C-alpha positions in Angstrom: -138.1 136.1 -215.4 -138.2 139.9 -215.3 -134.7 141.4 -215.4 -133.4 144.6 -214.0 -133.4 147.6 -216.3 -131.9 151.0 -216.0 -131.5 154.0 -218.3 -130.4 154.0 -221.0 -130.6 150.2 -221.1 -134.3 150.1 -221.8 -134.1 150.6 -225.6 -136.7 148.2 -226.8 -139.3 145.6 -226.2 -137.2 142.7 -224.8 -137.4 142.5 -221.0 -136.5 138.8 -220.4 -133.4 136.8 -220.5 -132.1 136.0 -224.0 -132.4 132.6 -225.6 -129.3 130.5 -225.9 -129.4 130.9 -229.7 -129.0 134.6 -229.3 -125.8 134.2 -227.3 -124.4 131.6 -229.7 -125.1 133.9 -232.7 -123.3 136.8 -231.2 -120.3 134.6 -230.3 -120.2 133.0 -233.7 -120.2 136.4 -235.6 -117.5 137.7 -233.3 -115.3 134.7 -234.1 -116.1 134.6 -237.9 -115.1 138.2 -238.2 -111.5 137.3 -237.5 -111.0 134.5 -240.1 -113.8 134.4 -242.7 -112.0 136.7 -245.1 -108.5 135.3 -244.7 -108.4 133.2 -247.9 -109.0 136.5 -249.8 -105.9 138.3 -248.5 -103.8 137.8 -251.7 -106.7 139.0 -253.9 -107.4 142.0 -251.6 -103.7 143.0 -251.8 -103.8 142.8 -255.6 -106.9 144.9 -255.9 -105.8 147.6 -253.5 -102.3 147.5 -255.0 -100.5 147.0 -251.7 -98.1 144.4 -250.4 -99.1 141.3 -248.5 -97.6 142.8 -245.3 -99.8 145.9 -245.8 -103.0 143.9 -246.3 -102.2 141.7 -243.3 -102.7 144.8 -241.1 -106.4 143.9 -241.5 -105.6 141.2 -239.0 -103.1 143.1 -236.8 -105.0 146.3 -236.6 -108.2 144.5 -235.8 -106.4 142.6 -233.0 -104.9 145.8 -231.5 -108.3 147.5 -231.3 -109.8 144.3 -229.9 -107.3 144.4 -227.1 -108.1 148.0 -226.2 -111.9 147.3 -226.4 -111.6 144.4 -224.1 -110.5 146.8 -221.4 -113.1 149.5 -222.2 -116.3 147.8 -223.2 -116.5 145.4 -220.3 -116.6 148.2 -217.7 -119.0 150.2 -219.9 -121.4 147.2 -220.1 -121.2 146.9 -216.3 -122.1 150.5 -215.8 -124.6 151.2 -218.6 -125.9 147.7 -219.3 -125.2 144.8 -221.7 -128.1 145.7 -224.0 -127.2 149.2 -225.1 -123.5 148.3 -225.5 -124.4 145.3 -227.7 -126.9 147.2 -229.7 -124.4 150.0 -230.3 -121.4 147.9 -231.1 -123.2 145.6 -233.5 -124.8 148.6 -235.3 -121.3 150.0 -235.7 -120.1 146.6 -236.9 -122.8 146.3 -239.6 -122.1 149.8 -240.9 -118.3 149.3 -240.9 -118.7 146.0 -242.8 -120.8 147.7 -245.5 -118.2 150.5 -245.7 -115.4 147.9 -246.1 -117.3 146.2 -248.9 -117.8 149.4 -250.8 -114.6 151.4 -250.5 -111.9 151.5 -253.2 -109.3 153.1 -250.9 -106.9 150.9 -248.9 -106.5 153.3 -246.0 -110.3 153.7 -245.7 -110.8 150.0 -245.9 -108.4 149.5 -243.0 -110.3 152.1 -240.9 -113.6 150.2 -241.5 -111.9 146.9 -240.8 -110.6 148.1 -237.5 -114.0 149.4 -236.6 -115.3 145.9 -237.0 -113.4 145.0 -233.8 -116.3 146.3 -231.8 -118.1 143.0 -232.4 -115.6 141.5 -229.9 -118.3 142.4 -227.4 -120.3 139.5 -228.8 -118.2 136.7 -227.3 -117.1 138.7 -224.2 -120.5 139.9 -223.1 -122.2 136.5 -224.0 -120.2 134.9 -221.2 -121.0 137.9 -218.9 -124.7 137.5 -219.6 -124.5 133.8 -218.6 -122.9 134.8 -215.3 -125.7 137.4 -214.8 -128.4 134.9 -215.4 -127.2 131.9 -213.5 -125.6 131.2 -210.1 -122.2 129.6 -210.1 -122.3 126.2 -211.7 -125.8 126.5 -213.3 -124.5 128.2 -216.5 -122.1 125.4 -217.4 -124.3 124.0 -220.1 -124.9 127.3 -221.8 -121.2 128.2 -221.7 -120.5 124.8 -223.3 -122.6 125.7 -226.3 -120.9 129.1 -226.5 -117.5 127.3 -226.4 -118.7 125.0 -229.3 -119.5 128.1 -231.4 -116.0 129.4 -230.7 -114.5 126.1 -231.7 -116.7 125.3 -234.8 -116.9 128.8 -236.3 -113.1 128.9 -237.1 -113.3 125.5 -238.7 -116.0 126.4 -241.2 -115.3 130.2 -241.6 -112.2 130.1 -243.8 -113.8 127.4 -246.0 -117.0 129.5 -246.6 -114.8 132.6 -247.2 -112.7 130.7 -249.7 -115.8 129.5 -251.7 -117.3 133.0 -251.6 -114.0 134.5 -252.9 -113.9 132.1 -255.8 -117.6 132.5 -256.8 -118.5 136.1 -255.8 -115.3 137.9 -255.0 -113.8 139.0 -251.7 -116.2 142.0 -251.2 -119.1 139.5 -250.8 -117.6 138.4 -247.5 -117.9 141.9 -246.1 -121.5 142.1 -247.3 -122.1 138.9 -245.4 -120.6 140.5 -242.4 -122.9 143.5 -242.8 -125.9 141.2 -243.0 -124.9 139.2 -240.0 -124.4 142.5 -238.1 -127.9 143.6 -239.0 -129.2 140.2 -237.9 -127.5 140.5 -234.6 -129.0 144.0 -234.0 -132.5 142.7 -234.8 -132.1 139.6 -232.5 -130.6 141.6 -229.6 -133.4 144.2 -229.9 -136.2 141.6 -229.9 -134.8 139.0 -227.6 -132.1 140.3 -225.2 -133.4 142.0 -222.1 -131.0 143.7 -219.7 -129.3 141.2 -217.4 -126.7 143.5 -215.6 -127.5 144.4 -212.0 -126.6 148.0 -212.4 -123.8 147.9 -209.8 -120.4 148.4 -211.3 -116.9 149.4 -210.1 -115.8 153.0 -210.4 -113.0 153.8 -212.8 -110.6 154.2 -209.9 -111.6 150.8 -208.5 -111.1 149.2 -212.0 -107.6 150.7 -212.3 -106.7 149.7 -208.8 -107.8 146.1 -209.6 -105.5 146.0 -212.6 -102.6 147.3 -210.5 -103.2 144.7 -207.8 -103.2 141.7 -210.2 -100.1 142.8 -212.0 -98.1 142.7 -208.8 -98.3 138.9 -208.8 -95.6 137.0 -210.8 -98.0 134.1 -211.4 -100.3 136.5 -213.3 -97.5 137.3 -215.7 -96.2 133.7 -216.2 -99.8 132.5 -217.0 -100.4 135.5 -219.2 -97.3 134.7 -221.2 -98.5 131.2 -221.8 -101.7 132.7 -223.1 -100.0 135.3 -225.1 -97.5 133.1 -226.9 -100.1 130.4 -227.4 -102.6 132.8 -229.0 -99.7 134.4 -231.0 -98.9 131.1 -232.5 -102.5 130.9 -233.7 -102.5 134.4 -235.1 -99.1 133.9 -236.8 -100.7 130.9 -238.5 -103.7 133.0 -239.6 -101.5 135.7 -240.9 -99.0 133.5 -242.8 -101.1 130.6 -244.0 -102.8 132.4 -246.9 -99.5 133.5 -248.4 -97.8 130.1 -247.9 -100.8 128.1 -249.1 -101.7 130.4 -252.0 -98.5 131.9 -253.3 -96.0 129.1 -252.5 -98.0 125.9 -252.8 -100.5 127.3 -255.4 -103.7 126.2 -253.6 -107.1 127.6 -254.5 -108.8 130.1 -252.1 -111.4 127.4 -251.1 -108.6 124.9 -250.4 -106.7 127.6 -248.4 -109.8 128.0 -246.3 -109.9 124.2 -245.8 -106.3 123.9 -244.6 -106.8 126.9 -242.3 -109.4 124.9 -240.5 -106.7 122.6 -239.3 -105.9 124.5 -236.1 -109.6 124.9 -235.3 -110.0 121.1 -235.6 -107.1 120.6 -233.3 -108.6 123.0 -230.8 -111.8 121.1 -230.8 -110.0 117.8 -230.2 -107.7 119.3 -227.5 -110.7 120.8 -225.7 -112.4 117.4 -225.8 -109.3 115.7 -224.3 -109.2 118.4 -221.6 -112.8 117.8 -220.6 -112.0 114.1 -220.3 -108.8 114.4 -218.2 -109.1 117.7 -216.3 -110.4 116.1 -213.1 -107.6 113.5 -213.0 -104.5 115.4 -214.2 -103.0 118.3 -212.3 -103.6 121.6 -214.1 -99.9 122.5 -214.1 -98.9 119.2 -215.7 -101.7 119.5 -218.3 -100.4 122.9 -219.2 -96.9 121.7 -219.7 -98.0 118.6 -221.6 -100.2 120.7 -223.9 -97.3 123.0 -224.8 -95.1 120.1 -225.7 -97.8 118.9 -228.0 -97.8 122.3 -229.6 -94.1 122.0 -230.5 -94.7 118.8 -232.6 -96.3 120.3 -235.7 -94.1 123.4 -236.2 -90.8 121.6 -235.6 -91.9 118.7 -237.8 -93.0 121.1 -240.6 -89.8 123.1 -240.4 -87.7 120.0 -240.7 -89.7 118.9 -243.7 -89.4 122.2 -245.4 -85.6 122.5 -244.8 -85.1 118.9 -246.1 -87.1 119.5 -249.2 -89.7 116.8 -248.5 -92.5 119.1 -247.7 -96.0 119.1 -249.3 -98.9 121.3 -248.3 -100.8 118.3 -247.0 -98.0 117.5 -244.6 -97.1 121.0 -243.5 -100.7 122.1 -242.8 -101.8 118.7 -241.5 -99.1 118.9 -238.8 -100.5 122.2 -237.7 -103.4 120.4 -236.1 -101.1 120.2 -233.1 -101.2 124.0 -232.7 -104.9 124.0 -232.0 -104.7 120.8 -229.9 -102.1 122.4 -227.7 -104.3 125.5 -227.1 -107.3 123.3 -226.4 -105.3 121.4 -223.8 -103.4 124.3 -222.1 -105.4 127.5 -222.4 -108.0 126.5 -219.8 -105.2 126.0 -217.2 -103.5 129.2 -218.2 -106.7 131.2 -217.9 -107.4 129.6 -214.5 -103.9 130.4 -213.3 -104.1 134.1 -214.4 -107.4 134.5 -212.5 -106.5 132.5 -209.4 -103.7 134.9 -208.2 -106.5 137.1 -206.7 -109.8 135.3 -206.7 -111.5 138.5 -205.6 -110.2 140.3 -208.7 -110.8 137.5 -211.2 -112.7 139.7 -213.6 -109.9 142.3 -213.7 -107.3 139.6 -214.2 -109.3 137.9 -216.9 -109.8 141.1 -218.8 -106.3 142.3 -218.5 -104.7 139.0 -219.4 -106.9 138.6 -222.4 -106.0 142.1 -223.6 -102.3 141.5 -223.2 -102.5 138.2 -225.0 -104.5 139.7 -227.8 -102.0 142.6 -228.1 -99.1 140.1 -228.3 -101.0 138.3 -231.1 -101.4 141.6 -232.9 -97.7 142.3 -232.7 -96.6 138.9 -234.0 -99.3 138.9 -236.6 -98.1 142.2 -238.0 -94.5 141.0 -237.9 -95.5 137.8 -239.8 -97.1 139.9 -242.5 -94.1 142.2 -242.8 -91.5 139.4 -243.0 -93.0 136.7 -245.1 -92.5 136.8 -248.9 -93.0 134.1 -251.6 -89.2 133.6 -251.5 -88.9 132.9 -247.7 -92.5 132.2 -246.7 -92.4 128.4 -246.2 -89.4 128.1 -243.8 -89.8 131.4 -242.1 -93.5 130.7 -241.4 -92.6 127.4 -239.7 -89.7 129.1 -237.8 -92.0 131.8 -236.4 -94.5 129.2 -235.2 -91.6 127.2 -233.5 -90.6 130.4 -231.7 -94.1 131.2 -230.5 -94.6 127.6 -229.2 -91.2 127.6 -227.6 -92.1 130.8 -225.7 -95.3 129.3 -224.5 -93.5 126.1 -223.4 -90.8 128.1 -221.5 -93.4 130.1 -219.7 -95.5 127.0 -218.8 -92.9 125.7 -216.3 -93.0 128.7 -213.9 -96.7 129.1 -214.6 -97.4 125.5 -213.5 -96.2 126.3 -210.0 -99.4 128.5 -209.6 -101.4 125.3 -209.0 -99.1 123.7 -206.4 -101.2 125.2 -203.6 -104.3 123.6 -205.0 -102.9 120.1 -205.4 
């Protein structure tokens, strides 16, 4: 199949649709960039001579920039093509990763780390490319494989990062990022032909689309479910290294293992969703999922306050965080986009940016508040508050689906 090309999209030899493996690789690298280095946060703080709160900005700053890029790079890829945007962003990602691996200065490291956020285009544009290549319904299989990459990568990423930290030091993780970025550039250049049609909304049309969807109350209630649910996940990512390493004295590799708990839960929750989605109303599934999310944080907080906590119990219970997201996020995403079906793209991009920005705020707050003295109970309390916010928003959000039942 010969695909449309338009300047400056024609930057190399590939002129045909990309292989499925190319899309999976870009998605996996995008996901791994968020969590592969997390078991190393205490070591990084010690080497740079900064507090845990300061080094946790490597998560929050990354998320803030990801939220902005979600709004900017999608329209750019519509206008100039998927191929040049992906080649450019993964080149920047590879160079920024190498810079983060080399620098001895904390502020410069943070700049390089934030620049890594450009690889968010990997997961975002992979889904857009599938939509380009297939008519509605035909791309379900490919999207399923991409979803598997988004579920499996967080399970293995922290474990690999923890082992690399113990054996090679934390800088080896960023050298791995640089190598993966270079690999993505090579694969995109050789395999990914342009898939965009070349017809894109003007800037004024894009802004008007955002204005239209924000006038609907259902957009905000579903976006709040997304935001608090994702924030619970990012609070966990920001706080788990300190709680596991500094309070429970776990090794970096074991920290990576326990951090895979939420990803395992997400995988299981997504499986359950696939089995019941056609039989259970989406609104009810959203509410049910958010109640599941309350189980782990509330149980862990009670164990910590009663003095009967162990790392195995506390982190084992956090499987419900991921399971809740796997059950409820599909419904919340659908609800946010369904308020104006003709503006589904704008709604998806804006709700995703808002949810990511919320995750950045609460991730930064977690890093600033947690200490070895209060980390165990405050970590659990913050997770309870995030899950409670998602649960509260799920009730009005569920009414979005009443017209479809």
